C-alpha positions in Angstrom: -7.6 7.5 -0.3 -9.0 5.7 -3.4 -9.4 2.0 -3.6 -6.3 1.4 -5.7 -4.0 3.3 -3.3 -5.6 1.4 -0.4 -4.9 -1.9 -2.2 -1.2 -0.9 -2.7 -0.8 0.2 0.9 -2.4 -3.1 2.1 -0.1 -5.2 -0.1 3.0 -3.5 1.3 1.7 -3.7 4.9 1.0 -7.4 4.5 4.0 -8.4 2.3 6.7 -5.9 3.0 8.7 -3.8 0.5 7.8 -4.4 -3.2 8.8 -3.3 -6.6 6.2 -1.9 -9.1 6.0 -5.2 -10.8 5.4 -7.1 -7.6 2.7 -4.6 -6.7 0.9 -5.3 -9.9 0.6 -8.9 -8.9 0.0 -8.7 -5.2 -2.4 -5.6 -5.2 -4.0 -6.7 -8.5 -3.5 -3.3 -10.1 -2.5 -2.2 -13.6 1.0 -1.2 -14.7 0.3 2.5 -14.8 -1.2 2.4 -11.3 1.6 0.3 -9.9 4.0 3.1 -10.9 2.1 6.3 -10.4 0.2 5.7 -7.1 3.3 4.6 -5.1 5.1 7.7 -6.2 2.2 9.8 -4.9 2.2 7.8 -1.6 6.0 8.6 -1.4 5.2 12.3 -1.9 2.5 12.0 0.9 5.0 10.4 3.2 3.3 7.0 3.6 5.9 5.1 1.5 9.6 5.5 0.8 11.9 4.0 -1.8 14.5 1.5 -0.5 16.7 0.6 -3.4 14.2 -0.5 -6.1 11.3 -1.3 -3.8 8.6 0.7 -2.1 8.4 0.3 1.7 6.1 1.7 4.4 7.3 4.6 6.5 6.6 5.3 10.2 3.8 7.6 9.1 2.4 5.0 6.8 2.5 2.4 9.5 0.7 4.7 11.9 -1.9 5.4 9.3 -2.3 1.6 8.5 -2.9 0.9 12.2 -5.4 3.7 12.6 -9.2 3.1 12.3 -9.3 5.2 9.2 -6.4 3.2 7.6 -8.0 -0.1 8.6 -11.3 1.0 7.0 -9.6 2.2 3.8 -7.6 -1.0 3.5 -10.6 -3.3 4.0 -10.9 -3.6 0.2 -13.9 -5.7 -1.0 -13.0 -9.2 -2.1 -9.9 -9.4 0.2 -9.9 -11.1 3.6 -10.1 -8.9 6.6 -6.8 -7.5 8.0 -5.4 -9.3 11.1 -5.9 -7.1 14.1 -3.0 -6.8 16.5 
């Protein structure tokens, strides 16, 4: 997973379902990334569309709690994820 996708996943894990516009602000990504990457994550089964917002799936939540997911979402410049 690249850093932009990890930032998007982390934003949704921390803040809940978000629209593309909200992802731009919370994940600090560009407009194109805030639209294209969540679509790929939906295709991968990590996110789903709920009305007009992207939300984490059971698979996405499992990935986010895994060691691999935790390492990926430990994006430089952001505080460490809460463990629990």
